[in-house]
C-alpha positions in Angstrom: 10.5 6.4 16.7 8.0 3.9 16.5 7.4 4.2 12.3 6.6 0.9 11.0 8.3 -0.3 7.7 6.2 -2.5 4.9 8.0 -3.6 1.6 6.2 -4.8 -1.7 5.9 -8.0 -2.3 7.7 -8.7 -6.1 4.8 -10.9 -6.7 4.4 -9.3 -10.4 7.3 -9.1 -12.9 9.6 -6.4 -14.0 10.3 -5.0 -10.3 9.3 -1.8 -9.0 10.8 0.7 -11.6 9.7 0.7 -15.1 13.3 0.9 -16.1 15.7 -1.3 -18.4 17.9 -1.2 -15.9 18.9 -4.6 -14.5 16.9 -5.3 -11.1 18.2 -8.1 -9.0 14.6 -10.0 -8.1 12.3 -12.0 -9.3 8.4 -12.4 -9.4 8.4 -16.4 -8.1 7.9 -17.9 -4.8 11.4 -19.2 -3.7 13.0 -15.7 -3.9 10.1 -14.1 -2.7 10.3 -16.7 0.5 13.6 -15.9 0.9 13.2 -12.3 0.5 10.3 -12.6 3.6 13.1 -14.2 5.6 15.3 -11.5 5.1 12.8 -8.5 5.9 11.6 -10.3 8.9 14.9 -10.2 10.3 15.8 -6.9 9.3 12.9 -5.4 11.3 10.4 -4.7 8.9 6.5 -5.3 10.1 4.6 -6.0 6.8 4.7 -6.6 2.7 2.4 -6.2 0.6 1.3 -8.1 -2.1 0.2 -6.7 -5.4 -3.2 -7.4 -7.3 -2.3 -7.6 -10.8 -4.5 -10.4 -13.4 -3.0 -9.3 -16.7 0.3 -7.8 -18.3 0.6 -4.0 -17.8 3.7 -1.9 -17.7 5.9 -5.3 -18.7 4.2 -6.7 -16.2 3.9 -9.9 -18.2 3.5 -12.5 -15.1 1.6 -12.0 -11.9 1.1 -14.3 -8.8 -2.3 -13.9 -7.6 -2.0 -11.8 -4.2 -4.3 -13.8 -1.4 -2.5 -16.9 -2.2 0.9 -15.1 -1.8 0.1 -13.7 1.2 -1.0 -17.0 2.7 1.8 -18.8 1.2 3.9 -16.3 2.8 2.8 -16.0 5.9 3.0 -19.8 6.5 6.8 -19.6 6.0 7.1 -16.6 8.3 6.4 -16.1 12.4 6.0 -12.3 13.0 6.1 -10.7 9.4 1.8 -9.2 8.5 1.1 -10.1 5.1 -1.0 -7.5 3.1 -3.5 -9.1 0.1 -4.3 -6.7 -2.6 -7.7 -7.3 -4.2 -10.4 -5.5 -6.7 -13.8 -5.4 -5.9 -15.9 -6.2 -9.1 -13.5 -8.9 -9.8 -13.9 -10.7 -6.3 -17.5 -11.0 -4.1 -16.8 -9.7 -0.8 -18.1 -12.7 1.1 -15.6 -15.3 -0.7 -12.9 -12.7 0.0 -14.1 -12.4 3.7 -14.0 -16.3 3.8 -10.3 -16.3 1.9 -8.8 -13.5 4.4 -10.6 -15.6 7.5 -9.0 -18.5 6.2 -5.5 -17.5 5.8 -5.3 -15.4 9.3 -6.6 -18.2 10.9 -3.7 -20.8 9.3 -0.7 -17.8 10.2 -1.8 -17.0 14.0 -3.4 -13.8 13.0 -1.1 -11.6 10.3 -3.1 -11.6 7.2 -4.9 -8.6 6.4 -6.2 -6.3 2.9 -5.6 -3.9 0.6 -8.9 -2.5 -1.0 -7.8 -1.7 -4.2 -10.8 0.4 -6.1 -9.1 0.0 -9.6 -7.5 1.8 -12.3 -6.6 -0.8 -14.7 -9.7 -0.6 -16.9 -8.2 -3.1 -19.2 -8.2 -5.9 -16.3 -12.0 -5.1 -15.6 -13.1 -5.5 -19.2 -10.7 -8.1 -20.5 -12.7 -10.1 -17.9 -15.9 -9.3 -18.9 -16.7 -6.7 -15.5 -18.0 -3.5 -16.2 -16.1 -0.5 -15.7 -17.6 1.8 -13.4 -17.3 5.7 -13.3 -14.6 6.7 -10.4 -16.6 7.4 -7.6 -18.8 4.7 -8.2 -16.0 2.3 -7.7 -15.4 3.8 -4.4 -18.9 3.9 -3.4 -18.7 -0.5 -4.3 -15.2 -0.4 -2.4 -16.9 1.0 1.0 -19.9 -1.4 0.7 -17.2 -4.3 -0.2 -15.7 -3.4 3.1 -19.1 -3.4 5.3 -20.1 -6.8 4.3 -16.6 -8.2 4.6 -16.4 -6.6 8.4 -20.2 -7.7 8.9 -19.6 -11.2 8.5 -15.9 -11.3 10.5 -17.6 -9.8 13.5 -21.2 -10.5 13.6 -22.8 -14.1 13.9 -25.0 -13.5 11.2 -25.1 -10.9 8.4 -27.9 -9.4 6.2 -26.7 -6.2 3.8 -28.8 -4.7 1.2 -27.1 -2.6 -1.1 -26.1 -1.1 -4.5 -23.9 -3.8 -5.0 -24.2 -6.3 -2.6 -26.5 -8.4 -0.9 -26.1 -10.6 1.7 -29.2 -12.7 3.7 -28.4 -14.7 7.0 -25.2 -15.6 5.9 -22.8 -16.9 8.7 -18.9 -17.3 8.9 -16.6 -19.4 10.9 -14.2 -19.7 11.4 -13.9 -16.2 12.1 -10.4 -14.7 11.9 -7.9 -14.5 14.6 -7.1 -11.2 15.0 -9.8 -8.9 16.7 -12.2 -7.1 15.8 -10.8 -7.9 12.5 -7.8 -7.9 9.9 -6.8 -4.5 9.0 -8.1 -3.3 6.1 -5.9 -0.4 3.8 -7.0 1.5 1.0 -5.1 4.1 -1.2 -6.9 7.2 -3.4 -5.8 10.3 -3.6 -9.7 11.7 -4.4 -11.9 13.2 -2.6 -14.6 9.8 -2.8 -11.2 7.8 -1.7 -10.8 9.8 1.2 -14.2 10.3 2.3 -14.5 6.3 1.7 -10.9 6.0 4.3 -12.7 8.1 7.2 -15.8 6.3 6.7 -14.7 2.5 6.7 -10.8 1.7 6.7 -8.6 1.2 9.0 -5.3 2.7 6.9 -5.1 4.9 4.1 -2.5 4.6 1.7 -0.7 7.5 0.2 1.3 7.5 -3.6 4.9 9.4 -2.8 4.6 13.0 -2.3 6.2 16.4 -0.4 5.9 16.4 2.9 3.6 19.5 2.3 1.1 17.0 0.1 1.4 14.1 2.8 0.2 16.4 5.4 -2.5 17.9 3.6 -4.4 14.1 2.6 -3.4 13.1 6.4 -5.1 16.4 7.9 -8.2 15.9 5.2 -8.9 12.2 5.8 -8.3 12.6 9.8 -11.2 15.5 9.9 -13.5 13.0 7.9 -12.5 10.0 10.1 -13.3 12.1 13.3 -17.2 12.8 12.3 -17.4 9.3 12.1 -16.0 8.9 15.9 -13.3 7.3 14.1 -9.3 7.0 13.9 -7.1 6.0 10.6 -3.8 5.3 10.5 -1.9 6.8 7.5 1.3 5.1 5.4 3.5 6.5 2.3 4.8 4.7 -0.4 8.4 5.3 -1.0 11.2 4.3 -3.4 14.1 3.6 -1.5 18.2 4.4 -3.0 20.1 3.9 -0.1 23.9 4.5 -0.7 27.1 5.6 1.3 27.2 9.0 -0.3 24.0 11.2 -1.4 26.0 11.8 -5.1 25.9 7.6 -5.6 22.4 8.0 -4.7 21.8 10.5 -7.1 23.2 8.8 -9.6 21.3 5.4 -9.1 18.3 7.8 -9.8 19.4 9.1 -12.6 20.4 5.9 -13.9 16.9 4.6 -13.5 15.3 7.1 -14.9 17.5 8.0 -17.8 17.0 4.2 -18.8 13.3 3.8 -18.9 11.5 1.6 -20.7 9.7 4.6 -22.3 7.0 2.7 -24.0 5.7 1.0 -21.1 5.8 4.3 -19.1 4.2 6.0 -21.6 1.4 3.0 -21.7 1.0 3.2 -17.9 0.6 7.0 -18.3 -2.3 6.2 -20.4 -3.8 3.6 -18.0 -3.6 5.6 -14.8 -5.4 8.5 -16.3 -8.2 6.3 -15.9 -8.1 7.0 -12.4 -5.8 10.4 -12.1 -8.3 12.5 -14.1 -11.5 10.9 -14.0 -12.5 12.1 -10.5 -15.1 14.6 -10.6 -12.6 17.3 -9.1 -9.4 16.0 -11.1 -7.2 15.2 -7.9 -7.2 11.5 -8.1 -4.1 9.1 -7.7 -1.3 10.3 -10.5 -3.2 13.2 -11.8 0.1 15.3 -10.6 2.8 12.8 -11.9 5.3 13.5 -14.8 6.5 10.9 -16.8 10.0 10.5 -14.7 7.7 10.5 -11.6 5.7 7.4 -13.4 8.9 5.3 -14.1 8.4 4.5 -10.3 4.6 3.2 -10.9 3.3 4.8 -7.4 5.6 8.3 -7.3 7.9 6.6 -5.0 10.4 8.8 -6.1 8.8 11.9 -4.8 8.8 11.2 -0.8 12.6 11.7 -0.9 14.2 8.2 0.8 16.9 8.9 -1.4 20.4 9.6 0.1 22.5 8.1 2.7 21.4 6.0 5.8 21.4 9.1 7.5 19.1 11.5 5.5 16.8 8.8 5.0 16.1 8.5 8.7 16.0 12.1 9.2 13.5 11.9 6.0 11.1 9.3 8.0 11.4 11.5 11.4 10.2 14.3 9.2 7.3 12.4 7.5 6.6 11.2 11.4 6.4 14.2 12.2 3.5 15.2 10.0 1.3 11.4 11.0 2.9 9.3 8.8 2.7 5.8 10.8 4.3 3.2 8.1 6.4 3.7 5.4 5.9 1.1 2.2 9.1 0.7 0.2 10.5 -0.5 -2.8 13.6 -1.5 -3.9 15.6 -1.6 -7.5 17.9 -4.9 -5.7 15.3 -6.1 -3.2 16.7 -8.9 -0.7 19.9 -7.0 -0.4 18.8 -3.8 -0.3 16.0 -4.5 2.2 18.9 -5.9 4.5 20.8 -2.6 3.9 17.6 -0.6 5.2 17.7 -3.1 8.0 20.9 -2.8 8.9 21.6 1.0 7.5 18.6 2.7 8.1 15.9 1.0 10.6 18.9 1.4 13.9 18.9 5.0 13.1 14.9 5.6 12.9 14.8 4.0 16.2 17.1 6.3 17.6 15.6 9.7 16.8 13.1 11.4 18.8 9.8 11.6 17.6 9.2 15.1 16.5 5.0 14.0 16.7 5.6 13.2 20.5 7.3 16.3 21.4 4.4 18.6 19.5 1.8 16.5 21.1 3.8 17.0 24.8 4.1 20.8 23.9 0.3 21.2 22.8 -0.9 19.4 26.3 1.8 21.6 28.3 0.5 25.3 26.6 -3.3 23.7 27.5 -2.4 23.4 31.4 
């Protein structure tokens, strides 16, 4: 299989689970530099730097994502770094310049995750209007159109409902052609339609195989209407242990030591995103409090068990069209190293069920 792997950059304090259980991780640059080197050595392809500006779910310290991504790109040689950014808090022309500069400095390895926004306080505390759910995705779509225009055209004009660009030029252009990769998340109809129209990658919160398959089919159909293709990434919290029982016990320990107050605060915040879409299908709309202990539903994906069990689950994800697994861990450096040692070689040795399905379809069509 050719499945790609990414990890969450812990540039925000508190780790990847809202639990009082000790997590051997750190938000600082020195730790993240060591982690990036370990991930690169372990065979990871991407790293995603989170975007947070004020404390939430106990994350009281935050390094800004574009700055962090640029710093990590300068100390690595192969790893692709994805910086998260919020339209509304940034102007797209400024972000286009920053990412183009970072891409140039890194030799073509800095990309962007456009986050339409779920944390209302982050906008209102900074005096930025909090838009209705679908309007946030309309703004994000315009944001991406401006980015692409500035990255690819000698001179660019744009007149939208949120942004206006007048004969703007951007040099140097990014090294990546036609442009740096653009990622986005979301589960709502508005998010899926936006992904089909303008994004390169669609990030999905943790889910069942059936849940992922439904999202992939929907976004693919939307993209096909616009003559486009989209790649898919799934979030997963990894608990890789020698036995299945040990992995399950680790999960129980994380949940039993959950910071109940912080989890409830997070639940209240994400209700703005998960249930405010017109159809009520936004991110976190079906999440239980236990799911929210890993704040992107990472337990649901099922990468919990022995290396062989995790590799088999990744094979199932590959079969339905997942191209990239975005991973989080309790103890980052040592578990990223173990994933590269124990799991990635097993994944590479397994056949792609997706390829087998395509070959079968082609054979019966002859």
